C-alpha positions in Angstrom: -1.0 51.4 33.8 1.2 50.4 36.4 -0.2 46.9 36.5 0.3 46.7 32.5 4.2 47.6 33.1 4.4 44.9 35.6 2.8 42.2 33.3 4.7 43.4 30.2 8.0 43.0 32.4 7.1 39.4 33.7 6.1 38.2 30.4 9.5 39.7 28.9 11.2 37.9 32.0 9.6 34.6 30.9 10.8 35.1 27.2 14.4 35.7 28.2 14.4 32.7 30.4 13.2 30.7 27.7 15.9 31.7 25.6 18.8 31.8 28.2 17.6 29.1 30.8 20.8 29.0 32.5 20.4 32.8 33.7 19.0 33.3 37.1 15.7 35.2 37.7 17.4 37.8 40.0 19.6 38.8 37.1 16.9 39.0 34.5 14.9 41.2 37.0 18.0 43.4 37.2 18.2 43.8 33.5 14.4 44.7 33.2 14.9 47.4 35.7 17.6 48.8 33.5 15.7 48.4 30.3 12.6 50.3 32.1 15.2 53.3 32.4 16.9 53.0 29.0 14.9 51.4 26.3 11.8 49.7 25.5 11.5 45.8 25.8 9.8 45.6 22.6 13.1 47.0 20.9 15.1 44.3 23.0 13.3 41.4 21.2 15.6 39.2 18.6 14.9 39.6 15.1 12.4 37.2 13.7 10.3 37.2 17.1 6.8 38.3 17.1 7.4 42.2 18.1 3.6 42.8 18.4 3.5 40.6 21.5 5.8 40.0 24.3 4.6 36.6 25.1 6.7 33.6 24.6 6.3 32.2 21.2 4.8 28.8 20.9 4.5 26.8 17.7 1.4 25.3 16.6 0.7 21.4 16.8 1.1 21.1 12.9 4.6 23.0 12.9 6.0 21.0 15.7 4.9 17.8 14.3 6.4 18.8 10.8 9.7 19.8 12.3 10.0 16.8 14.4 9.1 14.4 11.6 11.8 16.2 9.3 14.4 15.6 12.2 13.4 12.0 13.0 13.7 11.0 9.0 17.1 13.1 8.9 18.5 11.2 11.8 17.5 7.8 10.6 18.8 8.3 7.0 21.8 10.1 8.3 22.9 7.4 10.5 22.2 4.5 8.1 23.5 6.2 4.9 26.6 7.3 6.3 27.3 3.9 8.2 26.7 2.3 4.7 29.4 4.7 3.2 31.9 3.9 5.8 31.4 0.3 5.6 31.3 0.4 1.9 34.8 1.8 1.7 36.2 -0.4 4.6 35.0 -3.5 2.8 36.4 -2.9 -0.7 40.0 -2.4 -1.0 39.6 -0.7 -4.5 37.7 2.1 -2.8 40.4 2.9 -0.2 42.1 5.6 -1.9 43.0 9.2 -1.4 39.6 10.7 -2.8 37.4 8.2 -0.7 39.3 9.1 2.5 37.9 12.6 2.4 34.3 11.0 1.6 34.7 8.9 4.7 35.8 11.9 6.5 32.6 13.7 5.2 30.5 10.9 6.4 32.1 11.3 10.0 31.2 14.8 10.0 27.4 14.3 8.9 27.2 11.3 11.2 28.4 13.3 14.4 25.2 15.7 14.5 23.0 12.6 14.0 24.2 10.9 17.1 24.2 13.9 19.5 23.0 17.3 18.7 19.9 16.1 16.6 18.5 14.0 19.2 18.8 16.8 22.0 17.0 19.1 19.5 14.3 16.6 19.1 13.8 16.4 23.0 13.6 20.3 22.9 10.8 20.1 20.4 8.8 17.5 22.3 9.3 19.5 25.7 8.9 22.9 23.9 11.8 24.1 25.8 15.7 23.2 26.4 15.6 20.9 29.3 19.2 19.4 29.0 21.1 22.2 31.0 24.0 24.7 30.0 26.6 22.1 29.6 24.9 19.9 26.8 23.6 23.2 25.2 27.3 24.4 24.8 28.8 21.0 23.8 25.9 20.2 21.4 26.4 23.5 19.5 30.1 23.0 19.3 29.7 19.5 17.8 27.2 21.1 15.5 29.8 23.5 14.5 32.3 21.1 13.7 30.0 19.0 11.6 29.3 22.1 9.5 32.4 23.5 9.1 34.1 20.0 8.9 31.6 19.4 6.1 32.4 22.3 4.0 36.1 22.0 4.5 36.0 18.2 3.5 34.0 19.4 0.5 36.5 21.6 -0.4 39.5 19.1 0.0 37.5 16.6 -2.1 37.0 19.1 -4.8 40.9 20.0 -4.7 41.5 16.3 -4.9 39.2 15.9 -8.1 40.9 18.9 -9.6 44.5 17.4 -9.2 43.0 14.1 -10.3 41.7 15.3 -13.5 43.8 18.6 -14.4 47.2 17.6 -13.1 46.9 13.8 -13.7 51.0 13.6 -14.1 51.7 14.9 -10.4 48.7 13.2 -8.7 50.5 10.1 -7.3 53.1 12.4 -5.9 50.8 14.9 -4.4 48.3 12.4 -3.0 50.4 9.7 -1.7 49.2 7.9 1.7 51.5 10.1 3.7 50.5 13.3 2.1 46.7 12.3 2.1 46.8 11.8 6.0 48.5 15.1 6.4 45.8 16.8 4.4 43.2 15.2 6.6 44.9 16.1 9.7 44.9 19.8 8.5 41.1 19.7 7.3 40.3 18.9 10.8 42.8 21.0 12.5 41.1 24.1 10.2 37.8 22.9 11.6 38.5 23.0 15.0 40.4 26.2 14.9 37.4 27.7 13.2 34.7 26.5 15.7 36.5 27.1 19.0 36.2 30.9 19.0 32.5 30.5 19.3 33.3 29.8 23.4 35.0 33.3 23.3 32.4 35.3 21.6 29.6 33.5 23.5 27.8 32.9 20.4 26.7 29.3 21.1 23.2 29.9 22.5 19.7 28.3 22.6 17.1 29.6 20.1 13.5 28.6 21.0 12.4 29.0 17.3 14.5 26.3 16.0 14.7 24.3 19.3 18.6 24.4 19.1 21.7 25.4 20.8 23.4 27.0 17.9 25.3 30.0 16.3 23.5 33.1 17.3 24.1 35.4 14.4 23.1 38.6 16.4 25.6 38.4 19.1 28.2 40.3 16.9 27.7 41.5 13.5 31.6 41.7 12.4 31.9 37.9 13.9 28.8 36.8 12.1 30.3 38.4 8.8 33.7 37.0 9.2 32.0 33.4 9.8 30.0 33.6 6.8 32.9 34.8 4.6 35.6 32.3 5.9 33.3 29.2 6.4 31.0 29.5 3.8 31.8 32.1 0.9 35.5 31.4 0.4 35.5 27.6 0.4 32.4 27.7 -2.2 34.6 30.1 -4.2 37.5 27.5 -4.0 35.2 24.6 -4.9 33.7 26.5 -7.6 37.2 27.3 -9.2 37.9 23.6 -9.1 34.9 22.2 -10.6 34.9 25.1 -13.2 38.5 24.0 -14.4 37.5 20.3 -14.6 34.5 21.3 -16.6 36.5 23.4 -19.1 39.1 20.5 -19.4 36.5 17.8 -20.1 34.9 19.9 -22.8 38.3 20.9 -24.6 39.2 17.2 -24.4 35.9 16.1 -25.8 36.0 18.5 -28.6 39.7 17.7 -29.3 40.8 21.4 -28.3 43.5 20.1 -26.1 45.5 17.6 -28.2 48.4 18.1 -25.9 46.4 16.3 -23.0 47.9 12.9 -22.8 45.7 10.9 -20.1 42.5 9.4 -21.0 39.2 10.6 -19.1 37.1 7.7 -18.7 33.5 7.6 -18.1 34.1 6.4 -14.4 36.1 9.5 -13.8 33.3 11.6 -15.3 30.7 9.9 -13.1 32.8 10.0 -10.2 33.2 13.8 -10.4 29.6 14.2 -11.4 28.8 12.5 -8.0 31.0 14.9 -6.0 29.7 18.0 -7.8 26.2 17.1 -6.8 27.2 16.7 -3.4 28.7 20.1 -3.4 25.8 21.8 -5.0 23.3 20.4 -2.6 25.4 21.3 0.4 25.4 24.9 -1.2 21.6 25.3 -2.0 20.8 23.7 1.6 23.1 26.1 3.5 23.0 29.2 1.4 19.5 30.7 2.7 20.7 30.5 6.4 24.2 31.8 5.7 22.8 34.8 3.6 20.0 35.5 6.3 23.0 35.9 8.8 24.9 37.9 6.3 22.0 40.4 5.7 21.1 40.7 9.4 24.8 41.3 10.5 25.2 44.0 7.8 22.2 45.9 9.1 20.7 44.5 12.2 18.2 47.3 12.5 16.5 47.3 9.3 16.9 43.7 8.1 16.5 41.7 11.4 12.7 42.7 12.1 11.7 41.9 8.7 12.9 38.2 8.7 10.0 36.2 9.0 10.2 33.4 11.5 8.8 30.9 8.9 11.9 31.5 6.7 14.6 31.5 9.5 13.1 28.1 10.8 12.7 26.8 7.3 16.3 27.8 6.3 17.7 26.1 9.8 16.0 22.7 9.1 16.7 22.6 5.3 20.5 23.1 6.5 20.0 20.2 9.1 18.4 18.0 6.2 21.7 18.1 4.3 23.3 15.7 6.5 21.6 12.9 5.3 21.7 13.6 1.4 25.4 12.6 0.7 24.9 8.8 1.2 21.8 8.9 -0.8 23.9 10.7 -3.8 26.4 8.2 -3.8 23.8 5.4 -4.0 21.9 7.1 -6.8 25.0 8.4 -8.9 27.9 6.3 -8.4 27.3 2.6 -9.6 30.1 1.1 -7.3 28.6 2.6 -4.1 24.9 1.4 -5.2 26.4 -2.0 -5.8 28.4 -2.2 -2.5 25.2 -1.0 -0.7 23.2 -3.7 -2.1 25.9 -6.4 -1.1 26.0 -5.0 2.4 22.2 -5.0 2.9 22.2 -8.7 1.8 25.1 -9.5 3.8 23.0 -8.5 6.9 21.3 -11.6 6.3 24.6 -13.3 6.7 26.7 -11.5 9.4 30.0 -13.1 8.8 29.8 -11.9 5.1 29.3 -8.2 6.4 33.0 -7.6 6.9 34.0 -9.6 3.8 36.6 -7.9 1.5 34.8 -7.4 -1.8 37.6 -5.9 -4.0 37.7 -9.0 -6.1 34.1 -8.2 -7.3 35.3 -5.5 -9.6 34.4 -2.2 -8.0 36.7 0.6 -9.0 35.5 3.8 -7.2 37.5 6.8 -6.9 40.8 5.1 -7.9 44.2 6.6 -7.4 45.2 7.5 -11.0 48.6 5.9 -12.0 51.0 8.6 -13.6 50.4 8.2 -17.1 53.1 7.2 -19.2 54.1 9.4 -22.3 53.1 8.0 -25.6 53.1 9.2 -29.2 49.3 9.4 -29.0 48.8 13.0 -28.2 44.8 12.9 -28.4 43.2 12.1 -25.3 39.7 10.5 -25.4 36.6 11.0 -23.2 34.6 7.9 -23.0 30.7 8.9 -22.4 
């Protein structure tokens, strides 16, 4: 009985050291002695872990290979795709406008995780452990948080921009002048930083061996987790949903001549650009919703919900969220003809490097144009060209 207890404590010590490699063994032994007096070590396991055994959980070779493959694909497509987006807007003056400034900002947010946190996660998968130390753990977790929150805030900014562009076209040029757009962009990233920094004070950036990542630990504080999900996910989704719903309603009203007072023509290009950004928002919501709702459910009732979260579901939700960072550039290419044509020109220009940074504005790309303030005319009926 005594030897079994010692073995139990040793296995638990290895589990905790695996989860928190920066802690010293002496501290772990003291914690274990306290647990022996107060609680069962089985009850101390994080949710999603195999509670039938205290042995260190290990993934099968097939699961590890699958996770590594998904992450490698995500990194490659993320880097290549988002560089294409940035270079596309840089090369074409007609694409350098208020709407696309936030598109480039979103690409930067997606690109950030591909060049630092994701490669470290890949190393952790190969070593089946976090071997990069405490500092890299905190920095990679912070950058990952910046990327995620920056993405949703930029998607929100794009939705507001599209709403003003279509629903308030008379005021659009004034609202989104170059100076104003610059300040909107600075505000977006300032709010992103403010929303991410509290993680250091709460101590929520920790290594999770189930997903091989230094990331937000949902079980550190129930109240903080609920606040994060509501402020960083649910509220932005409500704002974006409101903006796009109003756009859809206006488009339908104009198409069916319900709004004869609307004086600005809604072109097929406007609709395609709006549809592109709507799909970007939809995919972000689909990819990130499972992880956020798992965190929200566990935070509301950790004792009942936590132990019942299957590990496969938790891991799948994480890598589904990671995969989202490579999708936006693909969506632009599939749904937006202007971006697709510019992608082709860039890829062809790789064969002739001097053409890579050539201005292609004269080739007719129109992109997300800054809509000029429409003149008041006698024609009170708007058209929808579809």
